[in-house]
C-alpha positions as CSV (number, residue, x, y, z in Angstrom):
1,M,18.0,7.1,2.4
2,T,18.6,10.6,2.7
3,N,16.2,12.9,1.1
4,T,17.1,16.5,1.2
5,I,15.9,20.2,-0.2
6,E,19.3,20.6,-1.7
7,L,19.1,17.3,-3.8
8,L,15.6,17.7,-5.1
9,R,16.4,21.7,-6.1
10,E,19.0,20.4,-8.3
11,N,16.1,18.2,-10.2
12,N,16.0,19.1,-13.7
13,N,12.4,18.3,-14.0
14,F,11.3,21.6,-12.8
15,P,11.9,23.3,-15.7
16,R,10.9,20.8,-17.8
17,T,7.7,20.1,-16.1
18,R,6.7,24.3,-16.5
19,T,7.5,23.6,-20.2
20,W,5.4,20.9,-20.2
21,A,2.4,22.6,-18.5
22,K,2.9,25.7,-20.8
23,K,2.6,23.9,-23.8
24,R,-0.6,22.4,-22.6
25,S,-2.3,25.7,-21.2
26,I,-2.2,24.4,-17.5
27,L,-0.3,27.9,-16.5
28,I,-3.3,30.1,-16.6
29,R,-4.1,32.6,-13.9
30,G,-7.1,31.6,-12.0
31,N,-6.4,28.1,-12.6
32,E,-4.7,28.0,-8.9
33,E,-8.0,26.3,-7.5
34,T,-8.2,23.4,-9.9
35,Q,-4.3,22.9,-9.2
36,V,-5.0,22.6,-5.7
37,F,-8.0,20.0,-6.3
38,K,-5.4,18.0,-8.6
39,L,-3.4,18.2,-5.4
40,I,-6.0,16.8,-3.2
41,E,-6.5,13.9,-5.8
42,E,-2.9,13.0,-5.8
43,F,-2.8,13.3,-1.7
44,G,-5.4,10.8,-1.9
45,E,-3.4,8.3,-3.9
46,L,-0.5,9.1,-1.5
47,C,-2.9,7.9,1.2
48,G,-4.1,4.4,-0.5
49,G,-0.4,4.0,-1.2
50,I,0.5,4.1,2.3
51,L,-2.5,2.2,4.1
52,K,-1.9,-0.5,1.1
53,Q,1.9,-0.3,1.5
54,K,2.3,-0.2,-2.4
55,D,5.9,1.7,-3.2
56,D,4.8,2.3,-6.8
57,L,1.7,4.3,-5.7
58,I,3.6,6.2,-3.3
59,V,6.3,6.8,-5.8
60,D,3.5,7.8,-8.5
61,S,1.5,10.2,-6.2
62,V,4.5,12.1,-4.5
63,G,6.0,12.6,-8.1
64,D,2.6,13.9,-9.3
65,M,2.4,16.1,-6.2
66,L,5.5,17.4,-7.3
67,V,4.3,18.2,-10.5
68,V,1.2,20.0,-9.7
69,L,3.0,22.2,-6.7
70,T,5.7,22.9,-9.5
71,N,2.6,24.5,-11.9
72,L,0.8,26.0,-9.0
73,N,3.5,28.1,-7.9
74,K,4.5,29.2,-11.7
75,I,0.9,30.5,-12.3
76,K,1.6,32.5,-9.1
77,G,4.8,33.6,-10.4
78,F,7.5,31.2,-9.0
79,D,9.7,28.5,-9.2
80,L,8.7,25.9,-6.9
81,E,12.4,24.9,-6.4
82,H,13.9,28.6,-5.6
83,G,11.5,28.9,-2.7
84,F,12.7,26.0,-0.7
85,V,13.8,26.2,2.4
86,Y,14.3,23.5,5.3
87,I,11.9,22.6,7.8
88,D,12.1,20.1,10.7
89,Y,9.2,18.4,10.7
90,K,10.6,15.3,12.8
91,I,7.6,15.5,15.2
92,A,6.3,13.4,12.5
93,V,7.4,9.7,13.4
94,N,6.0,7.8,10.8
95,S,4.3,8.1,7.3
96,R,0.9,7.9,8.8
97,Q,1.8,11.3,10.6
98,C,3.1,12.9,7.8
99,L,-0.1,12.3,6.2
100,K,-1.7,14.3,8.8
101,I,0.3,17.0,8.8
102,L,-0.3,17.3,4.8
103,V,-3.9,17.5,5.3
104,S,-3.6,20.6,7.3
105,F,-1.0,22.1,5.0
106,I,-3.1,21.4,1.7
107,N,-6.6,22.8,3.6
108,D,-4.4,25.8,4.1
109,L,-3.3,26.0,0.4
110,L,-6.8,25.5,-0.9
111,E,-8.0,28.6,1.7
112,N,-5.3,30.9,0.4
113,C,-4.3,29.8,-3.0
114,D,-5.2,33.3,-4.4
115,K,-2.4,34.5,-2.3
116,A,0.9,34.2,-3.7
117,L,3.2,34.1,-0.7
118,H,0.9,31.5,1.0
119,T,1.2,29.4,-2.2
120,I,4.9,29.3,-1.8
121,N,5.2,29.1,1.8
122,Y,2.6,26.2,2.1
123,S,4.0,24.5,-1.2
124,N,7.4,24.6,0.7
125,K,6.0,23.0,3.7
126,I,4.1,20.2,1.6
127,V,7.8,19.4,0.1
128,N,9.3,19.1,3.3
129,V,6.6,16.9,4.8
130,L,6.9,14.6,1.4
131,I,10.8,14.4,2.1
132,L,10.2,13.1,5.4
133,L,7.8,10.9,4.3
134,C,9.8,9.4,1.5
135,D,12.7,8.9,4.1
136,Y,10.3,6.9,6.2
137,E,9.2,5.0,3.3
138,N,12.9,4.3,2.2
139,I,11.9,6.0,-1.0
140,C,14.2,9.0,-3.0
141,I,12.1,12.2,-3.7
142,N,13.7,12.6,-6.8
143,D,13.0,9.2,-8.2
144,C,9.4,10.2,-7.6
145,F,9.6,13.5,-9.5
146,N,11.8,11.6,-12.3
147,F,9.0,8.9,-12.9
148,A,6.4,11.7,-12.8
149,Y,7.8,13.5,-15.4
150,E,8.7,10.6,-17.2
151,E,4.8,9.4,-17.4
152,I,3.4,12.9,-18.2
153,K,6.1,14.0,-20.7
154,N,4.5,12.8,-23.7
155,R,1.1,12.8,-22.5
156,T,-1.7,14.3,-24.6
157,G,-5.2,15.9,-23.9
158,K,-7.2,18.6,-23.6
159,N,-7.9,21.6,-21.4
160,V,-11.0,22.0,-20.1
161,D,-12.3,25.1,-18.0
162,G,-8.1,25.3,-16.4
163,N,-8.2,21.3,-16.2
164,F,-6.0,19.4,-18.1
165,I,-8.1,16.0,-19.0
166,K,-5.2,13.4,-20.2
167,D,-6.3,11.0,-23.3
168,E,-7.0,7.5,-22.4
């Protein structure tokens, strides 16, 4: 399977996700840290999916990470997909090494989420590693994003201190 930045950039769920998030008051300045914590939560699920070799969990968590990154970047004034630049991370030879790289990038994003250019830079790095991880797992990253959007598009809930809490 070949996942590329170009193919992901064309996914029409980026604007749909931003519209969804706007309607739920997620795109609020000052909400950046909350979004990074959401990213960390989804990353934890991704780790579980890799360790347990559960493709459905990997698809769900990668898609959810793309949703969170889309929202985080919009809060900073960027459309995530417009900042994509290809980076070759072939030094990661398997999914677990991708997870190690992601830990570092997510930590850097958390420490610098108040800085707009750092947000787009680290988001781009994270997306590039997610693309590589999806290749290793033989999963299409667009399928992940499509699955995530289909899962959230009719979701209801409430916003508490910048954190969207879905209805059960």
